[in-house]
C-alpha positions in Angstrom: -42.7 6.7 7.7 -41.2 7.7 4.3 -37.9 5.2 3.7 -35.9 7.5 1.8 -36.3 10.1 5.0 -36.9 8.1 7.5 -39.2 10.7 9.0 -42.4 11.3 9.4 -44.4 14.4 8.3 -46.8 15.1 11.6 -49.6 17.7 11.8 -50.0 19.5 15.2 -52.6 16.7 15.9 -50.1 14.0 15.6 -51.2 12.7 12.5 -49.3 12.4 9.0 -49.8 16.0 6.8 -51.1 15.0 3.4 -49.6 16.1 0.5 -50.8 19.5 -1.3 -51.5 19.6 -4.8 -49.2 22.4 -6.3 -49.6 21.9 -9.7 -51.4 19.8 -12.1 -53.6 18.8 -14.2 -51.2 19.0 -17.1 -52.0 16.7 -19.9 -49.5 14.5 -20.4 -47.7 14.1 -24.0 -46.6 10.4 -23.5 -47.0 6.8 -25.7 -49.7 5.8 -23.3 -52.5 4.2 -24.8 -55.4 6.6 -23.3 -54.8 9.6 -21.3 -52.4 10.5 -19.0 -52.4 13.7 -16.5 -48.9 14.9 -14.2 -49.6 16.3 -11.0 -46.9 17.8 -8.4 -47.6 17.1 -5.3 -45.7 19.1 -2.5 -44.7 18.7 1.8 -42.4 20.1 3.7 -40.4 21.4 1.2 -40.1 18.1 -0.9 -41.8 17.4 -4.0 -43.3 14.5 -6.5 -44.5 13.9 -9.9 -47.7 11.9 -10.0 -48.9 10.6 -13.3 -52.8 9.5 -13.2 -53.4 7.2 -16.1 -56.7 6.5 -17.7 -56.8 3.3 -20.5 -58.2 4.0 -23.7 -60.6 0.9 -23.2 -61.9 3.0 -20.4 -62.4 5.9 -22.0 -64.8 4.6 -24.6 -66.9 2.6 -22.2 -70.7 4.2 -22.7 -72.2 5.1 -21.1 -69.9 6.4 -18.3 -72.0 4.7 -15.7 -70.8 1.1 -16.4 -67.4 2.0 -15.3 -66.1 2.0 -11.7 -66.6 4.9 -9.8 -62.8 6.0 -9.5 -62.3 5.2 -13.1 -65.1 7.5 -13.8 -64.1 10.3 -11.2 -60.6 10.4 -12.7 -62.0 11.0 -16.3 -64.7 13.6 -15.2 -62.0 15.8 -13.2 -59.1 15.3 -15.7 -57.1 12.6 -12.6 -57.7 15.2 -9.7 -59.8 12.8 -7.8 -56.7 10.4 -7.6 -54.4 12.8 -7.2 -56.7 14.1 -3.9 -56.6 10.3 -3.1 -53.0 9.6 -3.2 -51.9 12.9 -2.1 -53.3 11.5 1.4 -50.7 8.4 1.7 -47.7 9.4 3.6 -45.0 7.5 0.8 -47.9 8.6 -2.3 -47.5 6.7 -5.8 -45.9 8.2 -8.6 -48.0 6.6 -11.1 -51.7 5.1 -10.7 -53.2 3.4 -14.1 -57.3 3.1 -14.3 -58.8 0.9 -16.7 -62.4 -0.1 -17.6 -62.3 -2.3 -14.6 -60.9 -0.1 -12.0 -57.5 -0.2 -11.1 -54.5 -1.7 -13.4 -51.1 -2.9 -11.8 -49.1 0.3 -12.5 -45.4 -0.1 -13.1 -43.1 -1.9 -10.3 -40.5 0.8 -9.7 -37.0 -0.5 -9.5 -34.3 1.9 -8.9 -35.7 5.0 -10.5 -35.8 8.4 -8.0 -38.6 9.2 -6.8 -39.4 12.1 -9.2 -38.3 10.4 -12.4 -41.7 9.2 -13.8 -40.5 8.9 -17.5 -39.7 4.7 -17.0 -43.4 4.4 -16.2 -44.6 6.6 -18.9 -43.0 4.6 -21.5 -44.0 1.4 -19.6 -47.7 2.2 -19.2 -48.8 1.2 -23.0 -48.1 -2.4 -22.4 -49.5 -1.6 -18.9 -52.6 -0.3 -20.4 -53.3 -3.3 -23.5 -53.7 -6.1 -20.4 -56.1 -6.4 -17.3 -52.8 -7.4 -15.5 -49.2 -7.4 -16.3 -46.7 -10.1 -17.5 -44.6 -10.4 -14.3 -41.8 -9.1 -17.2 -43.4 -6.4 -18.3 -43.7 -5.3 -13.9 -40.4 -3.8 -14.0 -40.3 0.2 -14.1 -37.1 1.6 -14.2 -33.1 2.0 -15.7 -32.6 -1.5 -16.0 -36.2 -2.4 -17.4 -35.1 -2.5 -21.1 -37.8 0.2 -22.6 
């Protein structure tokens, strides 16, 4: 169930309807220390943005077979593999961050709208410098001080 609308998008078979990728990948021109792609997801007349980020450290790993499968596939597909995975969730993330060890913590959203990813983009450089985030760097939103 999506908490913001208090409704399920349900297919004829009674299963949640996946989101459709309607735009992207578009290489994001951001302050991200790595590479980032923006996708648009749509379902039932609603749209959401998804940012898929791969850290610079992961991009430097060679040979690529040394990377976790999720990170390697995200690089090879310009983020499409992660966008397709995230689109299967009823309430998809707005930001997915991958590093040389796999998934990294994405910024936590506090008060940001579902389609506003700019605060996450500005916070991503700090997130990508570490394998984990200090507690004070986990906030994302208008009060994050970014």
